[in-house]
C-alpha positions in Angstrom: 2.9 -0.2 17.3 6.4 -0.2 15.7 7.4 -2.3 12.8 10.1 -3.8 14.9 7.3 -5.2 17.1 5.8 -7.0 14.1 9.1 -8.0 12.3 11.9 -8.0 14.8 14.1 -10.3 12.8 13.9 -8.1 9.6 14.4 -4.8 11.3 17.4 -6.1 13.2 19.0 -7.2 9.9 18.4 -3.7 8.4 19.8 -2.2 11.6 22.9 -4.4 11.3 23.4 -3.3 7.7 22.3 0.4 7.5 23.3 0.7 3.8 20.9 -2.1 2.7 18.2 0.2 1.2 20.7 2.6 -0.3 22.6 -0.2 -1.9 19.5 -1.6 -3.6 17.6 1.7 -4.4 20.3 4.4 -4.4 20.3 7.6 -2.2 17.9 9.5 -4.5 15.0 7.1 -4.1 12.3 8.5 -1.8 9.2 6.3 -1.4 9.6 2.6 -2.3 6.3 1.3 -3.6 5.2 -2.4 -2.9 5.4 -3.2 -6.7 9.0 -2.2 -6.7 9.9 -4.9 -4.1 8.4 -7.5 -6.4 10.2 -6.1 -9.5 13.6 -6.2 -7.7 12.9 -9.8 -6.4 12.1 -10.9 -10.0 15.2 -9.3 -11.3 17.4 -10.8 -8.5 15.8 -14.2 -9.0 16.6 -14.1 -12.7 20.2 -13.2 -12.0 20.5 -15.9 -9.4 18.7 -18.8 -11.1 19.2 -18.1 -14.8 22.5 -16.2 -15.0 24.0 -18.0 -12.0 25.2 -14.7 -10.4 26.9 -14.8 -7.0 24.7 -13.4 -4.2 24.6 -13.1 -0.4 22.1 -15.6 0.9 21.1 -13.5 3.9 20.5 -10.4 1.8 18.5 -12.4 -0.7 16.4 -13.9 2.0 15.9 -10.4 3.5 14.8 -8.9 0.2 12.3 -11.8 -0.3 10.9 -11.3 3.2 10.5 -7.6 2.6 8.7 -8.1 -0.6 6.2 -10.6 1.0 5.5 -8.6 4.2 6.0 -4.9 3.6 4.0 -2.2 1.7 5.3 1.4 1.2 8.7 2.2 2.6 10.3 5.6 3.3 14.0 5.2 4.0 15.3 8.2 6.0 18.8 9.0 7.2 18.7 7.1 10.5 15.3 5.4 10.4 12.9 3.7 8.1 9.1 4.2 8.0 7.2 1.1 6.8 3.5 0.8 6.0 2.2 -2.7 6.2 0.3 -4.1 3.2 -3.5 -3.6 3.3 -5.6 -6.7 4.1 -8.0 -5.9 1.3 -8.1 -3.9 -2.0 -11.3 -3.6 -4.0 -11.4 -2.3 -7.6 -14.0 -1.7 -10.3 -13.6 -3.1 -13.9 -11.3 -0.1 -14.8 -9.0 -0.8 -11.8 -10.2 2.2 -9.8 -10.5 1.8 -6.1 -14.2 0.9 -5.6 -16.4 -0.7 -3.1 -20.1 -0.3 -2.4 -21.2 -0.1 1.3 -17.7 -1.2 2.5 -14.1 -0.1 2.5 -12.2 -0.3 -0.7 -8.9 -0.6 1.2 -8.6 -2.1 4.7 -5.6 -2.3 7.0 -5.1 -4.6 10.0 -5.2 -1.7 12.5 -8.8 -0.8 11.3 -7.8 2.1 9.1 -9.9 2.1 5.9 -10.3 4.0 2.7 -13.7 4.2 1.1 -13.9 4.9 -2.7 -16.5 4.9 -5.4 -15.1 4.4 -8.9 -11.8 5.9 -7.9 -13.2 8.9 -5.9 -12.3 8.8 -2.2 -15.3 9.0 0.0 -15.7 10.0 3.7 -16.7 7.1 5.9 -20.3 8.5 6.3 -21.0 7.9 2.6 -18.7 5.0 2.0 -20.3 2.7 4.6 -23.6 3.1 3.0 -24.5 1.2 -0.2 -25.1 3.6 -3.1 -28.7 2.3 -3.5 -29.3 3.7 0.0 -27.6 7.1 -0.6 -29.9 10.1 0.2 -30.7 13.0 -2.1 -30.6 15.2 1.0 -26.9 14.7 1.2 -26.5 16.7 -2.0 -27.9 19.8 -0.3 -25.6 19.3 2.7 -22.4 18.5 0.8 -20.0 21.5 0.1 -17.5 19.5 -1.9 -18.3 19.6 -5.6 -16.5 16.3 -6.4 -18.4 14.5 -3.6 -21.7 15.9 -4.9 -20.8 14.7 -8.4 -20.1 11.2 -7.0 -23.3 11.2 -5.0 -25.3 12.2 -8.1 -23.6 9.4 -10.1 -24.4 6.8 -7.3 -28.0 8.1 -6.7 -28.7 8.3 -10.4 
């Protein structure tokens, strides 16, 4: 499914104004992280509402819409790749991706990332709660980092 199927009004506005992303982020910017959208919106909001700067209403509305609806963005020469925001993030107390027996990150299309205290796990381990992890898995696992995580979870 293309982003234009989800957000036809936004993608049409970007198509109408191909320099939009380069104007905001410059030509050297590669990936645009979701946190960057919020930062730019905060900066623009300050300029508009505190400093009374002039602004284009359509461009301001577009930037706000992008910040609310989009995740990672990769602007290319003649196209833009956009990753929607995940439906769910789960973290431990140290802000590492973490969930026990469920996905730490979930997207609307069903794609999920499993993680245990910041270590990314294959689905076969991530879907199982650590209290139910099997010692037998240690003998079957070739990846040293995954063995370390399994040992940590099994105890």
